[in-house]
N, C-alpha and C positions, 0 to 999 in steps of 0.2 A: 241196215237188219238190227232185230236185233234176237241169241234167239233163251228166250223162256224154253228150259231147261229141270223134272222134276227125276228123282233118281229114287224107281220105290223098289225097298221088301217087300218081298209074299212070300205068306205062309208058303211053303212045295206044295200042301192038297189044297190052295185053294189056287194057286196059280190058277191053274184054263180056264174057270170060273171068272179069274183077274179077267183077263188074258178077254173073254171074249163079253164080259162090259164095258172094260177099254174101246174094245173094235168098234161095235156098236150101239154103246149110247152113249155112254163119256165123251169118247173123243169130237164123236161128231156133233153133240150138242156145247161143247168148247169151239169149231169150227165156226159151226153157227152161230156165234156171239160177232167174228165180223171181225174179228182181233188181227189174224193167225192168214197167214196165205200156205203152208206146209205144216206137216210135223213126219214123226215116222217115231213107232216102239223098236229099240233098241235093245236085246239079252246084254246085260255081264257076263262077261263068264272075266271070272272070282269063284274060290273056293268063296261059300255064307255063311259063318254055322245058324241052321233053323229061318232061310230061303233063300227064295229065285230074286234077284238083280234084278231088276231092270229101269234102262233112258229110257222115254217120252220126249221127241221132242218138238219143238212147237218152235215156228218162225213167225214172227210179228212185223208188219209190217215198217213198225219205225217205234218207237220210244211212248211214243203219248195215243198206240196204241191200244202196246202192255199194259197203261198204263188204266187208260179204261173198264178193258179185259180186269186189272184187279178188285180194280172197285166198283163196279157194274152191276160183272154174272160168278166172278172165282169165291167168293161167299155160299153163294146158292150150291155149286156147282164141287168144293170142297166140301162140303154137308153132305151133297147125295150121296159122294163119294163114300167118307166117312162111314152111312149110314149102312152103308152095302159094301164093304172093306176093315170098317171101324180097327176092326181086334182085328188080324187079320194080312194090315201092313204097316209097315212105317214109310214113312215118305221127304225126303227135300227136296232143298230147288234153289235152283244157280238161276242164274242172270246176266248172259253173256253182252259186252256186243262181240257181234260179225266184222274182225280188220277184209280180206278178204274169204270170195268162194268161186268154187271152180270144179267143173267136170272133166274128167281127160275125152276128147274126144280124137280120134284121129283124122 
């Protein structure tokens, strides 16, 4: 499996609107592409000047699914995000291979 992580710094005045947009519009549209099996939004607890930082993580089914997403879906979805929050956010993306995955169960 492959983890696609998008780290975003958001202008504090827009963070509530951005979170709403991500939860209600952007993430559902990304998940509707069928490339990913899971997602989560994490708040990054670090002192950042000028913004609040988040990591939005998507678990792709495999590398082929992620590549299909990048070619066929990502450009339009990024353009939509940019139209809504471009001047209020800065993002960078990371692709990670998941070597092990588990849960803590009694």
